[in-house]
N, CA, C and O of each residue as an XYZ file, in Angstrom:
180
protein
N       4.063   -101.235    -15.582
C       4.723   -101.203    -14.288
C       4.860    -99.752    -13.850
O       5.373    -98.915    -14.594
N       4.401    -99.462    -12.645
C       4.548    -98.138    -12.056
C       5.694    -98.150    -11.067
O       5.950    -99.159    -10.411
N       6.381    -97.029    -10.962
C       7.478    -96.868    -10.012
C       7.125    -95.716     -9.093
O       6.658    -94.671     -9.546
N       7.351    -95.909     -7.780
C       7.027    -94.877     -6.808
C       8.246    -94.409     -6.048
O       9.248    -95.117     -5.940
N       8.141    -93.191     -5.517
C       9.228    -92.602     -4.735
C       8.607    -91.871     -3.560
O       7.736    -91.020     -3.741
N       9.051    -92.199     -2.357
C       8.569    -91.540     -1.151
C       9.774    -90.953     -0.424
O      10.815    -91.600     -0.312
N       9.627    -89.718      0.072
C      10.755    -89.059      0.720
C      10.268    -88.239      1.898
O       9.225    -87.587      1.844
N      11.054    -88.290      2.965
C      10.856    -87.402      4.102
C      12.182    -86.710      4.382
O      13.248    -87.228      4.049
N      12.106    -85.530      4.999
C      13.311    -84.730      5.164
C      14.129    -85.092      6.397
O      15.304    -84.735      6.477
N      13.540    -85.782      7.348
C      14.292    -86.199      8.525
C      13.943    -87.635      8.880
O      12.875    -88.133      8.524
N      14.836    -88.281      9.573
C      14.614    -89.673      9.969
C      13.441    -89.802     10.945
O      12.872    -90.884     11.087
N      13.078    -88.704     11.616
C      11.986    -88.745     12.591
C      10.611    -88.732     11.932
O       9.617    -89.061     12.579
N      10.539    -88.360     10.672
C       9.264    -88.312      9.957
C       8.846    -89.709      9.527
O       9.664    -90.628      9.486
N       7.562    -89.862      9.207
C       7.003    -91.167      8.858
C       6.593    -91.206      7.386
O       5.980    -90.267      6.878
N       6.932    -92.282      6.721
C       6.602    -92.473      5.308
C       5.244    -93.130      5.091
O       4.822    -93.290      3.945
N       4.559    -93.511      6.147
C       3.354    -94.337      6.037
C       2.300    -93.759      5.101
O       1.757    -94.496      4.277
N       1.991    -92.477      5.195
C       0.944    -91.897      4.350
C       1.330    -91.930      2.877
O       0.496    -92.199      2.014
N       2.596    -91.656      2.599
C       3.050    -91.686      1.213
C       3.028    -93.110      0.661
O       2.622    -93.342     -0.478
N       3.472    -94.056      1.485
C       3.471    -95.458      1.053
C       2.056    -95.962      0.831
O       1.802    -96.708     -0.114
N       1.128    -95.557      1.702
C      -0.275    -95.940      1.528
C      -0.841    -95.369      0.229
O      -1.578    -96.053     -0.481
N      -0.498    -94.121     -0.082
C      -0.988    -93.494     -1.309
C      -0.418    -94.188     -2.550
O      -1.129    -94.381     -3.537
N       0.843    -94.557     -2.498
C       1.447    -95.268     -3.623
C       0.809    -96.638     -3.815
O       0.555    -97.057     -4.944
N       0.551    -97.332     -2.713
C      -0.106    -98.644     -2.795
C      -1.516    -98.499     -3.364
O      -1.951    -99.317     -4.175
N      -2.231    -97.451     -2.933
C      -3.586    -97.221     -3.442
C      -3.565    -96.897     -4.936
O      -4.536    -97.159     -5.646
N      -2.458    -96.329     -5.406
C      -2.316    -96.017     -6.829
C      -1.883    -97.235     -7.643
O      -1.770    -97.165     -8.867
N      -1.642    -98.351     -6.954
C      -1.310    -99.584     -7.641
C       0.174    -99.856     -7.815
O       0.562   -100.719     -8.602
N       1.008    -99.119     -7.082
C       2.452    -99.334     -7.185
C       2.844   -100.497     -6.283
O       2.531   -100.497     -5.093
N       3.525   -101.481     -6.845
C       3.985   -102.662     -6.117
C       5.130   -102.276     -5.177
O       5.968   -101.449     -5.536
N       5.174   -102.863     -3.985
C       6.221   -102.551     -2.999
C       7.633   -102.739     -3.549
O       8.560   -102.053     -3.117
N       7.803   -103.648     -4.483
C       9.122   -103.885     -5.067
C       9.585   -102.718     -5.928
O      10.768   -102.610     -6.252
N       8.653   -101.845     -6.299
C       8.972   -100.737     -7.183
C       8.833    -99.377     -6.495
O       8.689    -98.355     -7.166
N       8.876    -99.363     -5.169
C       8.828    -98.119     -4.410
C      10.200    -97.862     -3.816
O      10.765    -98.709     -3.124
N      10.724    -96.687     -4.095
C      12.009    -96.274     -3.547
C      11.758    -95.253     -2.456
O      10.919    -94.364     -2.609
N      12.488    -95.380     -1.350
C      12.299    -94.463     -0.225
C      13.604    -93.748      0.098
O      14.696    -94.261     -0.145
N      13.455    -92.548      0.655
C      14.602    -91.718      0.990
C      14.291    -90.972      2.280
O      13.267    -90.298      2.383
N      15.161    -91.093      3.246
C      15.032    -90.357      4.508
C      16.307    -89.561      4.708
O      17.280    -90.052      5.280
N      16.289    -88.323      4.226
C      17.474    -87.477      4.340
C      17.070    -86.040      4.578
O      15.932    -85.641      4.331
N      18.010    -85.289      5.054
C      17.791    -83.869      5.262
C      18.522    -83.086      4.187
O      19.646    -83.424      3.813
N      17.884    -82.047      3.697
C      18.533    -81.181      2.727
C      19.288    -80.057      3.396
O      19.891    -79.226      2.717
N      19.266    -80.017      4.694
C      19.895    -78.940      5.437
C      21.403    -79.127      5.477
O      21.893    -80.241      5.665
N      22.125    -78.052      5.301
C      23.564    -78.094      5.397
C      23.991    -77.741      6.821
O      23.413    -76.852      7.445
N      24.991    -78.432      7.322
C      25.480    -78.135      8.665
C      26.449    -76.970      8.671
O      26.567    -76.269      9.676
N      27.136    -76.753      7.578
C      28.088    -75.655      7.493
C      27.970    -74.998      6.124
O      27.686    -75.663      5.128
N      28.189    -73.701      6.085
C      28.136    -72.983      4.807
C      29.347    -73.376      3.960
O      30.433    -73.617      4.489
N      29.149    -73.437      2.639
C      30.262    -73.841      1.763
C      31.365    -72.786      1.702
O      32.364    -72.977      1.009
């Protein structure tokens, strides 16, 4: 069983290319985790 992870840094970006690559590598959709988040901080700590 293979597990995949696809991530984009903003909600406006598209995961399609990463998901296609994971599918081509044989990763089942049930085992792909996705993340749409920004690493940018709005305020300095």
